[in-house]
KEDOVEX-332318 format. One record per residue (C-alpha): x, y, z. Coordinates in steps of 0.02 Angstrom, whole numbers, padded with zeros to 5 digits, always signed. Layout:
XYZ ...
//
This chain:
+01907+00317-02359 +01744+00407-02419 +01658+00464-02270 +01514+00547-02347 +01340+00476-02294 +01275+00331-02390 +01090+00320-02418 +00963+00189-02469 +01023+00029-02549 +01203+00073-02505 +01155+00090-02323 +01099-00088-02326 +01247-00150-02425 +01355-00068-02312 +01270-00149-02156 +01286-00320-02236 +01465-00307-02291 +01518-00241-02112 +01444-00399-02041 +01501-00516-02175 +01614-00647-02088 +01747-00631-02248 +01865-00488-02285 +01778-00362-02417 +01829-00217-02499 +01769-00103-02649 +01873+00007-02753 +01865+00116-02904 +01946+00084-03069 +02083+00216-03016 +02113+00097-02861 +02029+00206-02727 +01948+00109-02594 +01786+00165-02531 +01718+00012-02436 +01812-00093-02318 +01748-00203-02186 +01824-00235-02008 +01876-00412-02065 +01968-00340-02217 +02064-00219-02103 +02108-00347-01978 +02171-00473-02126 +02277-00330-02205 +02357-00282-02044 +02400-00456-02010 +02481-00479-02176 +02583-00325-02163 +02494-00241-02312 +02440-00059-02335 +02248-00015-02318 +02248+00171-02356 +02108+00225-02464 +02210+00259-02620 +02308+00106-02599 +02190-00026-02683 +02296-00083-02821 +02445-00096-02711 +02341-00205-02592 +02267-00317-02739 +02452-00332-02813 +02521-00374-02643 +02396-00512-02633 +02401-00593-02807 +02497-00488-02965 +02399-00606-03073 +02229-00564-03010 +02278-00377-03008 +02333-00385-03194 +02167-00463-03238 +02058-00348-03156 +02149-00194-03230 +02134-00282-03406 +01949-00321-03388 +01878-00153-03306 +01771-00132-03453 +01701-00319-03445 +01582-00332-03288 +01564-00496-03204 +01682-00616-03107 +01876-00625-03146 +01929-00735-03007 +01835-00852-02902 +01908-00932-02744 +02079-00915-02806 +02201-00999-02681 +02336-00883-02624 +02486-00919-02504 +02562-00775-02414 +02670-00759-02265 +02641-00623-02137 +02777-00516-02054 +02817-00668-01930 +02845-00785-02070 +02688-00870-02030 +02611-00938-02195 +02415-00895-02222 +02308-00984-02351 +02180-00872-02436 +02045-00880-02564 +02031-00726-02666 +01863-00689-02779 +01859-00530-02887 +01704-00460-02973 +01699-00314-03088 +01531-00216-03050 +01568-00079-03186 +01713+00000-03252 +01730+00108-03107 +01689-00024-02958 +01775-00183-02921 +01720-00301-02772 +01860-00402-02688 +01822-00539-02563 +01970-00629-02471 +01941-00781-02357 +02078-00842-02249 +02061-01035-02263 +02218-01074-02176 +02133-01179-02048 +02041-01283-02170 +02192-01305-02292 +02295-01357-02146 +02158-01492-02087 +02137-01543-02259 +02328-01576-02284 +02335-01649-02111 +02191-01785-02164 +02268-01817-02332 +02438-01858-02244 +02350-01963-02121 +02252-02054-02259 +02417-02080-02359 +02506-02139-02194 +02360-02263-02178 +02372-02313-02344 +02559-02333-02334 +02526-02442-02171 +02395-02549-02245 +02505-02581-02402 +02649-02639-02290 +02553-02753-02180 +02529-02913-02264 +02362-02985-02267 +02256-02820-02279 +02158-02742-02413 +02042-02583-02422 +01896-02549-02528 +01807-02377-02532 +01615-02395-02573 +01487-02272-02625 +01316-02271-02554 +01248-02404-02661 +01393-02516-02588 +01485-02517-02769 +01666-02502-02764 +01744-02339-02794 +01929-02356-02753 +02029-02523-02698 +02200-02509-02631 +02339-02612-02710 +02331-02750-02583 +02172-02816-02661 +02284-02878-02818 +02402-02962-02694 +02269-03047-02597 +02119-03079-02722 +02210-03066-02886 +02085-02921-02935 +02142-02757-02997 +02066-02592-03054 +01930-02680-03153 +01829-02698-02995 +01799-02517-02987 +01621-02481-03016 +01557-02662-02983 +01442-02711-02829 +01548-02761-02682 +01423-02904-02654 +01505-02982-02804 +01674-03013-02709 +01588-03110-02578 +01558-03293-02615 +01372-03324-02644 +01372-03508-02581 +01478-03487-02440 +01442-03581-02275 +01427-03412-02193 +01339-03301-02312 +01341-03109-02271 +01208-02991-02304 +01308-02838-02351 +01163-02721-02350 +01105-02775-02189 +01279-02746-02113 +01282-02569-02193 +01121-02524-02112 +01198-02579-01949 +01351-02475-01985 +01249-02320-02015 +01168-02347-01847 +01322-02377-01742 +01461-02309-01850 +01545-02474-01886 +01514-02668-01896 +01636-02812-01890 +01602-02983-01975 +01705-03125-02060 +01660-03144-02247 +01726-03278-02377 +01796-03174-02536 +01805-03240-02710 +01994-03231-02790 +02013-03196-02965 +02077-03385-02989 +01922-03459-02919 +01983-03477-02751 +01931-03397-02598 +02005-03314-02440 +01913-03283-02270 +01932-03090-02223 +01895-03024-02041 +01811-02864-02108 +01768-02700-02036 +01638-02597-02128 +01637-02404-02067 +01549-02257-02125 +01613-02097-02190 +01511-01935-02162 +01547-01759-02232 +01569-01595-02146 +01382-01589-02120 +01382-01752-02041 +01289-01836-02190 +01338-02006-02233 +01429-02002-02397 +01525-02164-02422 +01586-02327-02335 +01749-02409-02320 +01797-02589-02295 +01960-02642-02215 +01983-02830-02210 +02128-02945-02152 +02160-03108-02216 +02123-03235-02085 +02114-03392-02195 +02250-03486-02113 +02167-03461-01948 +02005-03522-02013 +02087-03679-02085 +02173-03721-01918 +02001-03694-01844 +01922-03808-01954 +02068-03941-01926 +02045-03936-01742 +01837-03949-01760 +01867-04099-01877 +01997-04179-01763 +01860-04152-01622 +01721-04228-01722 +01809-04362-01820 +01862-04538-01775 +02053-04537-01796 +02068-04732-01846 +01937-04723-01987 +01918-04540-02035 +01728-04569-01999 +01627-04446-01882 +01629-04486-01699 +01488-04485-01587 +01509-04280-01566 +01526-04263-01758 +01355-04365-01784 +01266-04255-01660 +01332-04096-01753 +01277-04157-01922 +01111-04218-01876 +01071-04056-01777 +01018-03950-01943 +00896-04106-01983 +00823-04089-01807 +00807-03902-01829 +00704-03923-01980 +00600-04049-01888 +00569-03926-01740 +00525-03800-01875 +00385-03904-01920 +00459-03974-02084 +00420-04162-02120 +00566-04258-02082 +00600-04453-02085 +00772-04528-02024 +00819-04704-02056 +00962-04779-01943 +01069-04927-01983 +01175-04991-01836 +01321-05101-01892 +01430-05222-01800 +01570-05324-01861 +01521-05516-01825 +01643-05597-01706 +01761-05450-01693 +01847-05512-01529 +01904-05660-01632 +01988-05558-01763 +02075-05461-01624 +02121-05630-01544 +02191-05697-01712 +02271-05553-01792 +02307-05434-01645 +02243-05252-01617 +02342-05195-01788 +02249-05322-01881 +02078-05275-01791 +02115-05090-01830 +02143-05126-02013 +01972-05220-02028 +01892-05073-01945 +01971-04944-02079 +01913-05074-02207 +01728-05063-02151 +01743-04874-02138 +01805-04858-02317 +01668-04978-02388 +01526-04869-02290 +01597-04708-02369 +01599-04789-02540 +01428-04858-02522 +01324-04717-02453 +01292-04539-02518 +01374-04387-02473 +01234-04311-02383 +01213-04476-02275 +01296-04469-02105 +01419-04611-02081 +01498-04630-01894 +01604-04746-01796 +01532-04733-01619 +01662-04847-01534 +01743-05016-01543 +01665-05108-01693 +01502-05019-01684 +01451-04906-01841 +01295-04807-01881 +01229-04728-02036 +01088-04604-02042 +00981-04579-02202 +00862-04441-02232 +00694-04448-02304 +00703-04622-02386 +00573-04760-02379 +00597-04899-02264 +00614-05020-02417 +00772-04917-02483 +00849-04913-02307 +00825-05101-02290 +00897-05129-02472 +01047-05007-02423 +01075-05118-02282 +01072-05275-02371 +01191-05198-02505 +01318-05154-02368 +01301-05325-02296 +01341-05409-02454 +01480-05285-02500 +01582-05320-02338 +01552-05514-02353 +01618-05510-02531 +01765-05389-02488 +01901-05486-02398 +02057-05396-02366 +02234-05446-02365 +02342-05401-02212 +02528-05460-02192 +02502-05582-02340 +02342-05657-02237 +02165-05645-02307 +02034-05585-02171 +01863-05602-02201 +01723-05544-02096 +01541-05500-02101 +01418-05381-02017 +01250-05379-01934 +01140-05238-01960 +00989-05171-01880 +00878-05048-01964 +00744-04926-01878 +00654-04772-01950 +00556-04641-01867 +00463-04469-01925 +00450-04305-01839 +00607-04340-01740 +00681-04184-01624 +00800-04310-01557 +00897-04456-01619 +00931-04561-01465 +00776-04655-01466 +00811-04699-01645 +00979-04761-01610 +00912-04876-01469 +00783-04946-01585 +00915-04989-01713 +01035-05064-01588 +00885-05165-01532 +00873-05229-01713 +01052-05271-01721 +01052-05366-01552 +00911-05475-01637 +01022-05492-01804 +01158-05562-01693 +01028-05679-01599 +00960-05756-01758 +01131-05808-01824 +01227-05648-01872 +01278-05593-02054 +01087-05525-02087 +00979-05372-02086 +00846-05352-01966 +00717-05202-01964 +00648-05145-01792 
//
């Protein structure tokens, strides 16, 4: 080592190098070391390398023979020779160390070498890579899962292979907005941007979404959207992990349908009617104009049908009326069987004249559509009561008014339409 006093700029450089958190040494073109900080001494001793003043080339060759040759061959060319070159070296105890070596030629007689021990970082990165690979393998092996990596604009940067198995989409989705995978007209639409904002606030968010398949179908995914941050804690990406829950949704829908549907006719029951009319009433409560017309129907002399043809024959008549109602009225109308031979139809925002005309067409259709049961012709008629009201927030009163009109139709001779 050169023990002569160093003044001026060299003194400032020496203080800086000694405090630098990376191993640093400076040597001449002859391989003589004239500057080495304590971090370098500790590193070289730990690796079992010599650190005498005249062993510069030996140290450099012990670290990386290739860099040593490069430095010797470029002594007349000032500038960097190697920058963060990865090196692996074992210490005398056999432990593997990962180093990053940088060599800069200052002038033909001066070369600076910086050696950073990055073992901890490399081990962590490799462990993280193994964990990610293990997670990917697990998710690939688990049936019904797919994973999407998203950038900060919520565009897909990397999907896993399961997306092709579940949705039929391949690598073509890379670069596409993730929102494009969601069904726009879903019964439960998802605001993905809002979900991402929520994930940023709390680290993750869960939701169920309807995803579009390549063949035009859809699946329901129980979705977890999480954030990914860099070493500085800054948000860098998002990741979506979704599990196919389509079968569960179908079972739930079937149970709901069963609970809201009359098993004999397939029409809505009283609970189903209440569920279907609820959104109409919500609009009215929100101050939107709303008129509802109710048609209450009852099969005339239904007891006689049961007495003559038995309950099987009566059930056939009820199913027949239910089918005619479904044929006669629009998809957006609400058609329900409330019990026994009592049926009701709710129409939204139609003039009274249209409601009466619809009821009369239904009356005529049933009268002119006898059914055959066990080689017997069964002809029935219906009485219909019609009532309308605007600005409703509940329908019980309207149904009561339609029932009163129905009683009048029966009292006046049946097989007729009466308006309340």
